[in-house]
N, C-alpha and C positions, 0 to 999 in steps of 0.2 A: 186824902180822900181814899176811901176804901172801895177800890174798883171791883173787888171780888166779894162784895157782900152777897150772902146767900139769899135767894128769893124764896120766900115761903108763900106758895100760891094758895094756901088754905086760909089765909087771913088778910084782910085789907091792910094796906100800908098807910097807917095814920100815926104820926108822931107830932108832938108839940115842938115846933121849931119856929124860930123868929127871924134869923138872918136870911138874906137873899140866897146865900150859898146853901143853907140848910133847906130852904124851900125848894130850891132847884134839885137838891138830892132827893127830896121826897117825891117830886114829880117823876124823876128818872126811875126811882124804885117802883112807883106805881105803874109806870109805863112798861117796865120789864115784866111785871106780873101780868098785865093785860095782854101784851104781845105773846107771852108764854102760853096763856090760857086760850086766847082767841085766834092767834095768828095775826099777821099784819092787816090783811084786807078787811077782816071782820072786826078789827079794833077801831075805837073811836076816841076822840078827845073827851067826849062826855063820859065814857067808861072810866077813863083815867081820873077825871074830876070826881066821879062818884067814890073813888077809893081814897083820893088824897085831899079832896076839898078844893076851895079856891074857885077861880072863874076861868071860862074858856078864853076870855080876853087876855088874862095874865099868861096863860100857857102860850098863846099865839105870839104875844109880845116877847116872851123869853126865847121861844124856839122857832117860830114862824109857821110851821105846819107839822102834820104827823110824820112826814118823811124826815124832816129836819130833827124832830124829836128822836126818831129811831137812830139817826146818824149820831146825834149827841150821846145817846146811850152807848153805842158801839165805841165811840171815842173815849168815853169815860172808862170803859172796861179795858180798852187797849192801853190807856195811860198807865194802868196798873202794871201791865207786863213790861212796857217800855221804861218804867222807872228803874228797872234793873240795869238798863243800858245807859241811863242818864246820870249816873253817879259821877263825881268829879274825876275819878280815876279810870273811867270806862275805856278810854283810848290809850291808857298807859299801863294799866295793870296787866298781869299775865293773862293771856288769852283764855287758858283753861278756867281761870277764876271767873272771868266775865261771862264766859259761855255757861258755866255751871249755874251761876246766879240767875242768868236769863232763862235757862232751861227750867229751873225750879218754878220761877214766876209764871212762865208761859204754860207749863203743864198744869199748874194749879188753876189758872184762870180759864184755860181751855175746857176744863171739866166742871166748872161751877154751873149750878142750875140756871143762873142768869144767862150766861153765854150759850149754853146748850139750847135754851129756849129761843134765843134770838137766832141761833144758827138754823134750827128747825124752821122757824118762821121765814127766814130769808130764802132758804132752799125751796120751800113750798111756793113762795111768791115770785121767784126769780124770773120766770117767763113773763108773767103779767106786769112785773115791776122791775125792769132791768136797771133802772136808776138806783133802786133800793139795793140790789145786789152789788152794784158798783160802789155805792157808799159803804156797804158793809166791808167789802174787800179793801178799798182804798184807806179807810180809816182804822181798820183792824189789821188783818194779816199783811196787807201791803205796806203799811207803816212799819210794822215789826221787821219785815224783810229789808226794807230800805235802811233802817237804823242799824241792823246787824251788818249789812253790807259795808257801812262806814266803819264799823269796828274791825271787820276783816281787812279792809283796805289799810287801816292804821297798823294792824299787826303785820301786814305784808311790807309796809314801808319800814318797819323796824327790823325786818329780816326774820321775824318769828315764824312765818309760814312761807311756803314757796309761792311763786307767781301763779295765781289762780284767777278764775272768773269769780270775783267776790259776790256778784249778784246771784249767780247760779249756786254758789256754795251756800249762801244765806238761805236760799229757797230749799236746798237739800236738808240743811240742818233743821229748819222749822218743820219740814215734812217728816223727818225722823222723830221729832217730838210728838207730832200728832198721831202718826201711824195708826194701827188698828185699835189702840186704846181709845182714842177719841171717838172712832166710829162705833165701838162697842157701847160706850156710854151714851152716845146719841141714840142708838137703837134699843136702849134699855136692856142690854144683854149683861150688863155688870154695873156695879155702883162706881162712883168716882174713886180714884186712887187715894189712899191715905198718905200721910206725910212720909212714911217709910218707903212706900212704893215710888212716890215722886222723887225722893232722893236717889233711889237706886236707878230709876229710869233716866234721870238727868245725868248721873255719873256715867252710865253706859253710853248714852248718846254722845256725850263730849269725848269719851275715850275713842269710840268708833270713828267719830268725825275727824279727830285730830291724828289718829294713828292708823286707822283702817283695821281690817280683820285678816289680812294675808299673813301667813306664818313667816317669820324671819328665815331667809335662806331659801324660800320656796322658788323653784325655777318655773317661770311662767311657760305655759304651753306643754309642760311635761306632767304626765300623770304620776302621782306619788306611788312609789313601790312599797 
């Protein structure tokens, strides 16, 4: 499943698909466009049907309601990032390898038009729809942090890292990846990063996370002369 498909809000999402999985993907693509353009509150199932076709009954049968459709969309996107932590060797491979793989995936997905659109929508509606905000966090960033916490716990058990609060460390690492880059893209201050920038940022985040930035031999509490 391509969790980081780019949403093009200029064109309706209509494709010839036949399988249930493909129809579900079409609905999620159309929902992403509508939420991006209208925000959550102003969006409706009818608007999604207008783009993708089908019936309201079919969408309700598949997803339940608009809130559940939004949650399913967030889950689909998060699955793409978590795939980097779900490989067979995730808990046994060298930690820097796993973290770098995860960092690339998360940076890419965080700055896709689809996720940026959903992020803007949920921030705008969080006060009126707290359950929507909870679903966004729990099924997206919260899942990523929990999964990474397990990876760090495994690395600690192998003696690869010192005893740490794995949950706090996972939150810190994900925060490093989002940093001002994500905010700048959200605010339309810059375009999403290209592959080269993602590679560089992922490598820098992993290096700083694992080794820190303090100079070797530096004496804490004393000003360098």
